[in-house]
N, C-alpha and C positions, 0 to 999 in steps of 0.2 A: 138295694137289698130288700128282701121280703121277709116277713115273719109268718110262719105257717105252723100251727100246732106247737108253738113253743120253740121251734127250730128256725134258724136263719137260713134263707136261701139267697145265694149271691146271684145277681143279675149277670147273664152272660153277654158276650160281645156277638156281633153279627157273624153269621156263618159264611158270608160272602167269600168266594175263593176256595171253599171246601165243598165236597159232595156234588160238584158240578154247578154250584150256584155261582152265577156271574158276579164279578166284582163291580163296584160302582161305575168305573169308566166303560165297562162292557155292556151297560144296561141302556135300554131305550124304554122310558116310561110311557105307557099307553093307557087309554081310558077303556074300561071294561064294564059293561052292564051285567049285573048278576041277578040270579033268581030271587035273592033276598038281600037284605042289607049286610054289608061286611065292614069290618073296621079293625083297628089295631088291638082292640080288647075283645072282639068277638070272633075273629078269624074270618077267613074268606068263605063266601058262598060260591056255588058253582057258576062259572062264567056262562053267559048267554050270548052277548054280542060284543065283538071286539072292534074298536074304533081306531083306524090308522091315523097317523098324523096328517096325511094328505086329504082326509075327509071321508075316505071309504069306510064302510062298515060291513062286517061279516058275521054271520051266525055260526056259533059253535054247534056243529051238527051232532057231535057226540063227544063223550069224555072217555078216553082210553084208560087213563089211570090218574090217580091223585096220590102224591107222596109228600109226607110231612118231614121236615128236618127241624131240629131244635124243639123248644117247648114254649107255649104261651106264657107260662108262669115265669120263665127266665127272660122273656122279652126278646127272644131270638127266633121265633117261629118263622119259617120260610116254607111255602108250599109250592110244589111243582105240579102243574097240570099238563098232561099230554092230551091234546084235543084234536078233533077233526074239523078242519076248515076247508071248504071247497075241495073235498075229497083228498086232502093232504094232512099228514100228521104234523102238528106244530106244538111247541112247548111254550107255555106261559108260566110266569112266576108271580107269587104274591108275597110281600113282606111289609109289615107295619102299615097295612091299609092301602098299599100301592101295588099296582100291577106293572110288570115289565117283561120284556123279551131280551134275549141276548143280541147285541149289536152284530149285524152280519148274518143273522139267522134267516133272513128273507121274509120274516113275518110282518115287519113294519117298515114303512117308508117315512123317512124323516123329512120334515118340511124345510 
């Protein structure tokens, strides 16, 4: 729970499984270099380089869109990025300071 301006705000649960957000078993966590620091209390910065589990690295050529689900104050913020990598549209997700893709999306290769 949080207190804000004399009122109590309940912390919400993860939004995984709603709004197209992958559930935990559907996720592959990856390393992403960002333009600035990001974290669970500051939110994500735009992705710059995406590192595959097999060691390959790709530059995010552009960002098509960024969409937020949930709220930072509730602790359930999840951000979807649709980006261009090697002239293909791919989707990255950020939640609680960690980046991931949907398993089977073709974006990451597991080691």
